[in-house]
MIMIRO-667919 format. One record per residue (C-alpha): residue number from 1; residue in one letter; chain; x, y, z. Coordinates in pm, 1 decimal. Layout:
N
NUM; A; A; X; Y; Z
...
! end
This chain:
307
1; X; A; 4804.3; -3047.9; -3247.4
2; X; A; 4902.1; -2679.8; -3220.0
3; X; A; 4621.2; -2440.2; -3135.4
4; X; A; 4654.9; -2247.6; -3461.6
5; X; A; 4599.5; -2561.7; -3670.2
6; X; A; 4298.1; -2657.7; -3464.8
7; X; A; 4151.1; -2309.4; -3512.3
8; X; A; 4202.0; -2328.9; -3887.1
9; X; A; 4047.5; -2674.9; -3901.1
10; X; A; 3746.6; -2550.1; -3703.1
11; X; A; 3708.1; -2257.0; -3942.5
12; X; A; 3719.4; -2493.1; -4241.4
13; X; A; 3447.1; -2706.6; -4083.5
14; X; A; 3231.3; -2401.3; -4015.9
15; X; A; 3271.4; -2272.0; -4371.2
16; X; A; 3184.8; -2615.1; -4513.7
17; X; A; 2864.7; -2619.8; -4306.7
18; X; A; 2773.3; -2275.0; -4437.1
19; X; A; 2845.9; -2389.0; -4792.0
20; X; A; 2605.8; -2681.6; -4749.7
21; X; A; 2334.6; -2439.7; -4638.2
22; X; A; 2392.3; -2195.5; -4925.4
23; X; A; 2387.4; -2478.0; -5180.2
24; X; A; 2061.2; -2609.7; -5037.6
25; X; A; 1909.7; -2260.2; -5046.8
26; X; A; 2025.8; -2221.3; -5407.4
27; X; A; 1850.1; -2544.6; -5504.6
28; X; A; 1530.1; -2442.1; -5325.1
29; X; A; 1533.6; -2100.2; -5491.9
30; X; A; 1590.0; -2261.3; -5833.8
31; X; A; 1288.6; -2490.8; -5786.7
32; X; A; 1067.5; -2203.0; -5673.4
33; X; A; 1193.5; -1985.5; -5956.7
34; X; A; 1076.4; -2233.4; -6217.7
35; X; A; 725.3; -2236.0; -6072.4
36; X; A; 724.4; -1856.3; -6057.4
37; X; A; 833.1; -1837.7; -6423.3
38; X; A; 545.0; -2062.3; -6522.7
39; X; A; 296.1; -1839.7; -6339.8
40; X; A; 432.9; -1530.0; -6510.8
41; X; A; 417.2; -1694.1; -6852.4
42; X; A; 54.3; -1788.1; -6788.3
43; X; A; -40.8; -1440.1; -6663.5
44; X; A; 133.6; -1213.4; -6913.4
45; X; A; -106.4; -1276.9; -7207.9
46; X; A; -408.7; -1208.9; -6985.2
47; X; A; -249.0; -897.3; -6836.0
48; X; A; -161.2; -767.2; -7182.6
49; X; A; -518.5; -832.1; -7299.1
50; X; A; -666.0; -639.6; -7003.5
51; X; A; -427.5; -355.0; -7072.3
52; X; A; -517.7; -348.3; -7441.6
53; X; A; -892.4; -367.5; -7375.2
54; X; A; -874.9; -88.1; -7119.0
55; X; A; -679.8; 133.3; -7357.0
56; X; A; -920.7; 66.3; -7645.0
57; X; A; -1225.3; 126.3; -7425.5
58; X; A; -1075.5; 455.1; -7302.6
59; X; A; -1013.0; 565.3; -7661.7
60; X; A; -1366.0; 465.0; -7766.2
61; X; A; -1523.7; 637.5; -7466.4
62; X; A; -1360.8; 966.5; -7560.7
63; X; A; -1423.3; 1134.5; -7225.7
64; X; A; -1368.1; 955.1; -6897.9
65; X; A; -1699.6; 862.1; -6730.5
66; X; A; -1805.9; 1041.2; -6412.9
67; X; A; -1690.9; 778.3; -6166.6
68; X; A; -1473.0; 848.0; -5858.5
69; X; A; -1207.3; 591.8; -5949.8
70; X; A; -1182.7; 743.3; -6299.3
71; X; A; -1174.1; 1109.5; -6201.6
72; X; A; -840.4; 1288.0; -6210.1
73; X; A; -790.8; 1507.4; -5902.1
74; X; A; -756.2; 1879.9; -5960.5
75; X; A; -428.5; 1898.0; -5768.7
76; X; A; -173.1; 1631.8; -5683.9
77; X; A; -82.9; 1699.4; -5322.6
78; X; A; -27.2; 1342.9; -5196.1
79; X; A; 128.2; 1058.3; -5394.0
80; X; A; 91.3; 695.8; -5290.1
81; X; A; 406.9; 488.4; -5342.0
82; X; A; 364.5; 109.6; -5331.3
83; X; A; 687.8; -82.3; -5269.3
84; X; A; 674.1; -446.6; -5382.2
85; X; A; 959.1; -658.2; -5243.2
86; X; A; 1005.4; -967.0; -5023.3
87; X; A; 946.1; -1093.7; -4673.6
88; X; A; 1296.0; -1239.0; -4641.6
89; X; A; 1651.4; -1131.1; -4711.1
90; X; A; 1957.8; -1320.4; -4840.0
91; X; A; 1876.7; -1207.1; -5193.5
92; X; A; 2153.1; -959.5; -5263.3
93; X; A; 2035.0; -606.0; -5335.4
94; X; A; 1684.4; -719.5; -5435.0
95; X; A; 1500.3; -552.7; -5144.5
96; X; A; 1730.5; -256.0; -5091.1
97; X; A; 1707.1; -143.9; -5455.8
98; X; A; 1328.9; -106.8; -5425.9
99; X; A; 1353.2; 84.6; -5099.6
100; X; A; 1621.4; 319.1; -5232.4
101; X; A; 1428.5; 390.2; -5553.4
102; X; A; 1101.6; 459.1; -5370.8
103; X; A; 1265.7; 677.2; -5105.9
104; X; A; 1444.0; 874.3; -5378.9
105; X; A; 1111.5; 919.3; -5559.9
106; X; A; 955.1; 1030.8; -5232.2
107; X; A; 1223.6; 1295.1; -5193.0
108; X; A; 1157.0; 1415.6; -5547.1
109; X; A; 785.7; 1449.9; -5476.9
110; X; A; 857.4; 1623.5; -5148.2
111; X; A; 1091.1; 1871.4; -5319.3
112; X; A; 813.5; 1954.1; -5566.9
113; X; A; 559.7; 2017.5; -5290.1
114; X; A; 389.9; 1676.6; -5292.8
115; X; A; 365.1; 1453.8; -4987.7
116; X; A; 464.1; 1088.8; -5038.4
117; X; A; 246.0; 824.6; -4872.5
118; X; A; 416.1; 483.9; -4855.3
119; X; A; 255.0; 142.5; -4888.7
120; X; A; 461.3; -175.3; -4855.9
121; X; A; 411.7; -527.1; -4989.3
122; X; A; 666.1; -742.4; -4809.6
123; X; A; 813.2; -741.9; -4461.6
124; X; A; 1153.9; -613.7; -4574.3
125; X; A; 1035.6; -285.7; -4732.9
126; X; A; 797.3; -228.3; -4442.7
127; X; A; 1071.5; -262.6; -4180.1
128; X; A; 1316.4; -60.2; -4390.5
129; X; A; 1070.0; 227.4; -4420.6
130; X; A; 1002.1; 217.8; -4046.9
131; X; A; 1375.4; 217.2; -3974.3
132; X; A; 1414.2; 527.1; -4192.5
133; X; A; 1134.6; 702.5; -4005.1
134; X; A; 893.6; 670.2; -4298.6
135; X; A; 610.2; 473.5; -4141.4
136; X; A; 401.0; 311.2; -4418.7
137; X; A; 30.8; 390.1; -4426.6
138; X; A; -36.5; 18.8; -4473.7
139; X; A; 169.4; -296.1; -4523.6
140; X; A; 92.9; -642.5; -4662.7
141; X; A; 311.9; -935.2; -4561.8
142; X; A; 327.2; -1312.5; -4545.3
143; X; A; 270.3; -1410.8; -4909.9
144; X; A; 568.6; -1292.0; -5114.3
145; X; A; 699.8; -1647.5; -5175.8
146; X; A; 377.7; -1741.9; -5356.2
147; X; A; 129.9; -1454.8; -5393.2
148; X; A; -232.0; -1530.0; -5475.1
149; X; A; -475.7; -1316.3; -5671.0
150; X; A; -664.7; -1251.2; -5346.3
151; X; A; -351.7; -1079.4; -5211.4
152; X; A; -336.5; -856.8; -5518.9
153; X; A; -706.8; -775.9; -5485.6
154; X; A; -660.2; -677.8; -5120.5
155; X; A; -375.1; -441.3; -5210.3
156; X; A; -560.9; -299.7; -5511.9
157; X; A; -875.9; -234.7; -5308.7
158; X; A; -670.2; -49.2; -5047.3
159; X; A; -503.5; 166.9; -5312.8
160; X; A; -830.4; 240.4; -5494.3
161; X; A; -999.4; 329.3; -5164.0
162; X; A; -712.1; 563.6; -5081.0
163; X; A; -754.4; 733.3; -5418.8
164; X; A; -1134.1; 759.8; -5398.5
165; X; A; -1123.2; 892.2; -5039.6
166; X; A; -867.9; 1159.8; -5137.4
167; X; A; -604.0; 1001.8; -4915.2
168; X; A; -378.1; 1014.7; -5221.4
169; X; A; -408.8; 1190.9; -5555.5
170; X; A; -182.3; 958.2; -5750.2
171; X; A; -53.7; 602.5; -5710.8
172; X; A; 283.6; 472.9; -5825.9
173; X; A; 422.0; 120.8; -5792.7
174; X; A; 784.3; 7.3; -5761.8
175; X; A; 886.6; -352.1; -5827.1
176; X; A; 1157.4; -567.8; -5983.1
177; X; A; 1059.9; -685.5; -6329.5
178; X; A; 1182.9; -1035.7; -6405.8
179; X; A; 1406.7; -1078.9; -6710.9
180; X; A; 1628.1; -1375.7; -6620.7
181; X; A; 1765.0; -1541.6; -6304.9
182; X; A; 2058.6; -1299.2; -6309.3
183; X; A; 1878.6; -991.4; -6445.3
184; X; A; 1599.4; -797.9; -6276.5
185; X; A; 1488.3; -454.1; -6394.8
186; X; A; 1356.2; -202.9; -6144.8
187; X; A; 1025.6; -66.4; -6271.5
188; X; A; 829.0; 240.7; -6171.3
189; X; A; 475.5; 259.2; -6305.6
190; X; A; 171.2; 479.6; -6252.3
191; X; A; -150.5; 297.3; -6160.5
192; X; A; -387.7; 584.0; -6085.6
193; X; A; -531.5; 808.3; -6214.0
194; X; A; -619.9; 628.8; -6536.5
195; X; A; -536.0; 937.0; -6743.6
196; X; A; -170.1; 908.4; -6635.1
197; X; A; -154.9; 530.3; -6599.6
198; X; A; 83.4; 310.1; -6788.9
199; X; A; -214.2; 144.9; -6956.8
200; X; A; -271.9; 453.2; -7174.0
201; X; A; 85.6; 471.3; -7296.6
202; X; A; 173.9; 377.8; -7650.6
203; X; A; 176.2; 12.6; -7742.6
204; X; A; 498.2; -172.4; -7685.1
205; X; A; 699.4; -291.1; -7984.0
206; X; A; 586.8; -649.1; -7923.9
207; X; A; 218.7; -551.1; -7911.0
208; X; A; 255.1; -338.5; -8223.1
209; X; A; 426.0; -624.5; -8406.0
210; X; A; 142.9; -861.4; -8310.0
211; X; A; -118.6; -616.7; -8434.1
212; X; A; 68.9; -552.4; -8760.5
213; X; A; 93.6; -925.5; -8817.9
214; X; A; -279.1; -964.5; -8752.7
215; X; A; -355.5; -682.3; -8996.3
216; X; A; -152.5; -849.4; -9267.2
217; X; A; -341.3; -1175.1; -9217.5
218; X; A; -678.9; -1006.6; -9254.7
219; X; A; -796.3; -819.4; -9562.7
220; X; A; -999.7; -566.3; -9367.7
221; X; A; -967.7; -435.0; -9015.7
222; X; A; -1294.6; -499.9; -8833.9
223; X; A; -1449.6; -223.5; -8629.8
224; X; A; -1510.4; -300.2; -8264.0
225; X; A; -1867.7; -260.1; -8144.0
226; X; A; -1918.3; -225.0; -7769.1
227; X; A; -2215.9; -363.8; -7582.6
228; X; A; -2284.6; -206.5; -7340.3
229; X; A; -2132.9; 137.1; -7404.9
230; X; A; -1755.2; 189.7; -7379.9
231; X; A; -1814.2; 401.0; -7067.9
232; X; A; -1984.7; 114.2; -6886.9
233; X; A; -1718.2; -129.5; -6995.7
234; X; A; -1446.9; 107.2; -6876.2
235; X; A; -1609.3; 129.3; -6533.1
236; X; A; -1576.7; -248.5; -6497.8
237; X; A; -1232.9; -277.1; -6657.1
238; X; A; -1046.4; -20.7; -6446.9
239; X; A; -1071.4; -210.5; -6114.3
240; X; A; -969.1; -528.1; -6297.3
241; X; A; -680.2; -340.7; -6454.8
242; X; A; -555.1; -220.7; -6115.7
243; X; A; -588.2; -567.9; -5964.3
244; X; A; -415.5; -746.3; -6251.0
245; X; A; -140.0; -483.0; -6257.9
246; X; A; -71.5; -536.1; -5888.2
247; X; A; -86.4; -914.5; -5931.9
248; X; A; 157.0; -900.9; -6220.6
249; X; A; 393.6; -687.9; -6012.8
250; X; A; 370.9; -942.3; -5728.9
251; X; A; 451.5; -1233.3; -5961.1
252; X; A; 733.0; -1047.5; -6132.9
253; X; A; 874.9; -953.7; -5793.3
254; X; A; 849.3; -1312.1; -5666.0
255; X; A; 1034.9; -1451.2; -5966.4
256; X; A; 1295.1; -1176.3; -5934.5
257; X; A; 1339.8; -1253.0; -5565.9
258; X; A; 1395.0; -1624.4; -5628.8
259; X; A; 1636.1; -1544.7; -5912.0
260; X; A; 1827.5; -1294.4; -5699.5
261; X; A; 1842.7; -1538.2; -5406.4
262; X; A; 1959.2; -1822.5; -5629.1
263; X; A; 2236.1; -1602.8; -5770.3
264; X; A; 2334.3; -1472.6; -5426.9
265; X; A; 2351.0; -1823.6; -5279.6
266; X; A; 2554.6; -1949.2; -5576.2
267; X; A; 2801.3; -1664.5; -5526.4
268; X; A; 2813.1; -1738.5; -5154.6
269; X; A; 2885.4; -2106.0; -5224.5
270; X; A; 3162.5; -2013.4; -5467.0
271; X; A; 3313.9; -1771.6; -5216.1
272; X; A; 3295.5; -2038.2; -4947.4
273; X; A; 3481.7; -2278.9; -5176.7
274; X; A; 3757.7; -2024.3; -5232.7
275; X; A; 3779.7; -1956.8; -4859.6
276; X; A; 3806.5; -2331.3; -4788.7
277; X; A; 4093.5; -2357.6; -5036.5
278; X; A; 4275.2; -2065.1; -4877.6
279; X; A; 4227.1; -2202.4; -4527.3
280; X; A; 4343.0; -2547.0; -4639.0
281; X; A; 4661.0; -2395.8; -4782.8
282; X; A; 4713.5; -2204.2; -4459.8
283; X; A; 4671.1; -2522.8; -4254.6
284; X; A; 4909.8; -2713.4; -4481.6
285; X; A; 5171.9; -2442.3; -4446.5
286; X; A; 5136.2; -2454.5; -4069.0
287; X; A; 5172.0; -2833.4; -4074.9
288; X; A; 5480.8; -2812.9; -4296.0
289; X; A; 5633.4; -2553.0; -4066.6
290; X; A; 5568.3; -2780.6; -3768.9
291; X; A; 5726.8; -3081.3; -3941.7
292; X; A; 6026.9; -2872.7; -4043.2
293; X; A; 6067.8; -2752.6; -3685.4
294; X; A; 6052.6; -3110.0; -3554.3
295; X; A; 6315.5; -3222.5; -3806.0
296; X; A; 6544.7; -2938.7; -3702.5
297; X; A; 6501.4; -3034.7; -3338.8
298; X; A; 6584.6; -3399.7; -3416.2
299; X; A; 6894.3; -3298.2; -3612.7
300; X; A; 7005.4; -3062.8; -3339.6
301; X; A; 6960.1; -3338.0; -3078.8
302; X; A; 7158.0; -3587.4; -3287.8
303; X; A; 7442.3; -3342.0; -3331.7
304; X; A; 7444.7; -3280.3; -2957.8
305; X; A; 7473.0; -3651.6; -2882.2
306; X; A; 7745.0; -3705.7; -3140.4
307; X; A; 7941.2; -3413.2; -3001.7
! end
């Protein structure tokens, strides 16, 4: 067999082996994605309730209690940026989008006279920051495939300690919000201070619709009585709010990572199939050319003998 045909056949075999791997990785990612979706569905009502309770307690308290975690710093000189991504690659632009967005935000803060302080959840953002010369103040790795609440608590405690100890004056979080296996939305939210946090923003359309529906079902809107005082409740809710916000970001990021990897592996498998077809056509053309050349040689030999 000519060398060129053997090379093409070897390339086809190599591509087929890669295709088997990408298909297996797609199936694994799809199975993990379903479990991640179930965890998000179970968490979202609780996270929304914590957010709503914290907002209502803050409104009832009027003024923010004198507690370090609740005190807004006079000046914002250092901003903590938490990057939530994955430990592994092969997920398209999933990790790089987070790093690019956070680095761009860091440049914006730096241009406005604020110093960015980076924190990384996931091995990929941590190594990317180090490669760019932006050494993270702390990194958390080894759990992005299936994060536990203890992981979120560890990250939240580190961020709250950094805020209380004046290591940072503000905390922002960057993560991929899960919409569907093929759609992930990059989100940038403020965790601390509470006065600027996402929790105090206006209710979403879905929350407002739920409340309007509840109002229509009831003849009178009941007044909420707090025991103990709203200030005491707020002191207990804020740490829970930070923890549950970080945990939700971890779960959303995990589902987004599995969805992005499943899509990337499916595209890789499809591309491998197209490459196999092209290589097969190339090998067939080479074989046809060889057969044609052999026929011409036979004909030329026969004409020589007859002459």
